[in-house]
N, C-alpha and C positions, 0 to 999 in steps of 0.2 A: 572289443580287444581282449584276447585271451590272457590267462594268468601268466603265461610265459613271457609275453611281451611286457606286461605290467611289471614283472619282476626285473626285467632288463632295464626298463626306465628308472626304477627305484635305485638299482645299482649304479646307473649312470649318474643320477642326481647326487648320490652319496660321494661318488668319485670326484665329481666336479667341485663339491663343497670342500673335500679334503685338499684339493689343489688350490683352493682360494680363488676359484674362478666364479665370480658372481658379477651381477650387473653393476655393483657398486665398488668393485675392486679398483684399487688405486696404485697397486704395486707394479713395477716394471717386470717383476718375476711372475706375473699372472700368465696363465696358459689356457688353452682351450682343448677339450677333447673333440676332435673333428668327428662328426657322425654322418655317415651317408648310408641311408637304408632305403629299401624299396618294399612297401607294403601294398600288395595287390589283392583286393577282395573280389572273389568271383561274382558277388552280387552286383558289383559295378558294371558287369558285362552281361547282365540278365541271365545269370546262371544260378545254380543252387548256392544258398548261403552256407552250405556245409564245406565248401571249398574255400581256402584262403592261403595266402603265401606271405611269408615274412623272412627277411634276411637282414642281418644287422652286422655292421663292421665299424669299428672305432679305432682311433689312434691318438697317442699323445707323445710329445717329445720333452725330455728333461735334460738337465745338465749332468755331466759325469763327474763324480767326486774323484779326488786323488787316489782313493783306495778302490776305485772301480765300482763303487756303489752308486745308486741312483740319487742324484741331487735334486735341487729345486726345479720347478717347471721352467722350460726354456723361454716361453713367451713367444711373441711375434717379432721382437727386436732383439738381435743378438750380434755382438761384436766379433767379427771374424778377423783373426790376424794371419800373417804368413806362417805356414807350418801345418802340422796335423791337427785336425779338429775332430773331437769325438763327442757324440751325444747318445742319449739313451732313447730307444724306440720301444713303446709299449702299445700293444694292440689287443683288441677283443673282437672275436668273430663268433657269431651265432647264426648258423645256417638254418634254413627252413627244415621242418621235420621230414619233408619229402626228399631231402638230399641225404643220401646214405653214403657216408665216408668215414673210414677209420682214421684218416688224418685231415688236418686243416691246413693245407699249404698256403703260404702267403708269399707272393713275389714282390720285390722291392726295387724301386728305381729312384735316383736322385736327378732332378732337373735344375740346372743353374744357368741362367741367362741364355736360354734357348739351346742348351747343349746337355746331353746326358753326361753326368758327372760320375766317373769311376769311384767306387768306394769299397771299403772292407766291412764285412758283417761278422761280428764276433771274432775278430782277429784273422779272418780268412784273407784270400787274395783280393786285390783291388780289381774290380770289374764293373761293368755297367748294370748287370742284372744279378741280384742275389735272391735266395729263397730260403725259407725256414718253415718248419712245421709248428704251428702255434701251440699244439698240445705238448711240445717239448719244453716250453718255457715262455713266460710272459714278457720278459725284458730282453732286449738285444742291443748291442753296442754298434753304432754306425760310425765309421771313421773315414774322413776324406781329406785331401790336401787342400787347405784353404789359402786364400790370399785376399788382401785388402780390396782388390778390384771387384770382387764378387758383389753382386747386388741382391738378387733374390735367390734363395735356395728352397726347393720344394721336395719333400719326401712323398712319394706316391707308393701306395700299397694296393695290391690286387689279391683279394682272398679267393681261394679256389679258382685260380686263373684258367684252368683247363676244363672246368665244368661247363656242360652245355645245359642251359635252362630249358624247361618245358614250355611249349606254346600253350596258351590259354590259362595255364596255372600261374606263372609269374616270370616276367623278364626283369632281371635285376642288374645292378652294376657291379657290386662287389668291390668297387674302387673307393679309396679314401685318400685325401691329400692334406698336407700341412705345409704352409709356406711361411718363412720368416725372412726379414730383411736384415742385411748386413749394415749395422749402424756406422761402421768405419769406412764405408765406401764413399768415394768422392764423385761418383757418376750416377747417383740415383735420379738426378733431374735432367739427364741427357735424353732427349726425345728420340725414339728410334726413327731411322730414315730408310729402313730396309723392306718396306711394304711393297709387294708386287700387286699392283692394281688390276692385273689381268685376270685374277682369280675372284673378282668381286662382281656380283650381279645385282641389278635393281630388282627388289622383291616387294612390290606394294602389298601383296597378299598377306605378308607376315610383319608388316611394319609395327603393328600394335602389340605383338607378343614375342617376337624373336624365335629362335630355334637353335637346337644343337642335336643333330641326329644323322643317321644314314638313310639313304633312299636309293632306289634303283633308277629313278628318273631324275633328270636335271631340271633345274628351274627354268632353263632356256626353253625346254619343251613342255613343261608342265608347271604352272605357277603355284600349285598346291603342294603342301608337304604331306607325305604319306607315312603313317605311324604303324609300325609292325606290332601285331599282337596275336593274330589268329593264323597267319600264313607265313611260311618262309619266303625269303627273297631267292628266286631261282635265277642263276646266271648261266648263260650259254658261253661258248668259248671266247667270243669277242665282246661280251657285255662289260659294263662298268658298274661299280657302286659309287655313290657320290656322298661325300661327307659335307655337311652344311652347318655353318655356325653363324649366328647373329646374336651376340651376347655382350653384356656389360653388367656392371653392378653399381649400386648407389651407396652413398655414405649415410651416416646417421641422420642427416637432414633430408634424406631421400633425393639427393642430387646425384646425377650420373657421374661416375668417376672417369670414364674414358679410358678404360684399361686396354693395354696390349697383352695378348695371350700367346703363350707357346702351346702349339697344338701338336699332338702326337697320335698315332694310330696303332692299335694293338690287334694282331691277328693270331688267334689260337694261343693267347697268352704271351706273345712276343711282339716287341715294338718293331715295326717294319718301315723301310725307307721309301715311303710312297711319294714324298714331296721332292720330285726330281732327284732322287737318290739320297735325300736327306731324311733323317728320322723326325725332325721337328721343323716347324715353320711358324713365323710370327703372323698373327692375325689381329685386326683392329676393326671393330664394328661398334663405335660408341653410340649409346642411346642419347636421344635428345631430351628425354624427360623420364620420370619414373615409369610412365605408362606407355611410352612410345619408343620402340626399338629403332635401330639404325635402318635407313631405307636401302642399305646394301647388305648382302649376305655373302660371306666367303663360301665358295663351293669348289671342291677339288675332286677330280675323277680318280678312282682307284680301279685300275684294270683287273679283270679276273685272273690275269697271269700271276698276281701276287698270291693267289690261292693255289698252292703248289700241287694239290691233288684234287681229284674229284670227290664229291661227297660233302658232308656237313662241315662248316667252318663258323667261327665266332669272330665278329668284328666289334671293336670298341674304339672310342676316341676319348682323349683326356685333354682338357685345356687348363693350364696353370698360369698364374700371373708372370708376365715378362717385364712389364713397366706399369707403374701406377703413378700418375701425377701427384706431386706433393705427398709422397708415400709416408714419410715419418709423421706427418700431421694427420693423415687419413687413417692411420692405424691407432686404435685406442687400446688401452691396457687390458680392457676386459672384453673387447670384441675384435672381430677380424674383418671389418668392412674392406672389401676389395681384395682380400687375401685368399678367399675361398676358391679352390679349383672346382672343376665339375667334370662329369663323365656322361657319355651316352650309356644306355642300357646295353647289355650283351645282345648283339644283333645276329640272328641266325641267317646264314647264307649258304645255299647249296649250289655247288658248281657241278654242272652236268658234264 
């Protein structure tokens, strides 16, 4: 590991300690710096050890003081009342040295109970998508209209959303998520009943490992998952891409939680309405044990018509918690079991 990555880790550890986020923390004001990074060494692919790729993105949420200064860490449990809610977003982005950019754009979305939540960034207009240049400042104020019926709120950031990664060198996500639960909600234990079973396939080949990725072939025609690294996916006019997810998480006793996720798809940095005209959909593939995934996989076809022009495009998918059984007990003050979102890598797709 090079000196640059070591320095980043040291800074992260110092930041976590300053926030009081340790394994032994007992305060409801504890928080976590969510980190989502992709380290790809060329030596893992039988190439020269001289090539490597690293990309680092992190975020943290804090309360906003009355004087608009940054308050204590938000934590993973937060009481939302009716009216305007304002919190502080802090991010860190460290792109690989191969990425040459004068700016570090960061795109932001809020997901609440399977819907995109309009919000204001730094006093701007309320809208579903906001963006800032990280080099312009470290802290930003997010404001949204809250109500006591909200259950889970997730902040999603995408660093360098329009950047196209290089094949063979490194395919990364650039995505980071942070979810907190509304402790004033009375509907946390209501089990969803909106699952469309038509989009689930039996997938014995991946029962033991699960998956979350894109592929050009459907599991109906090919039981194996194909992972992109060396070649682009090439789509003809009537071809589809398929998003596949078989995912769950375990608690601190390594027991599956049976989480329901909100799934969304990003094309060229924009969330697109691929799910029958909707931008999000609820998915549920509960694991049966720590080592055994669900025997069904959610799969959804994305027609090439969503790629509006010929040439190179980037697809990503993000899954964030929609429902967690016994949520208030499954979240610990110093950990976020069940609250972590996830993302596919940036997936290169060429439309002919």
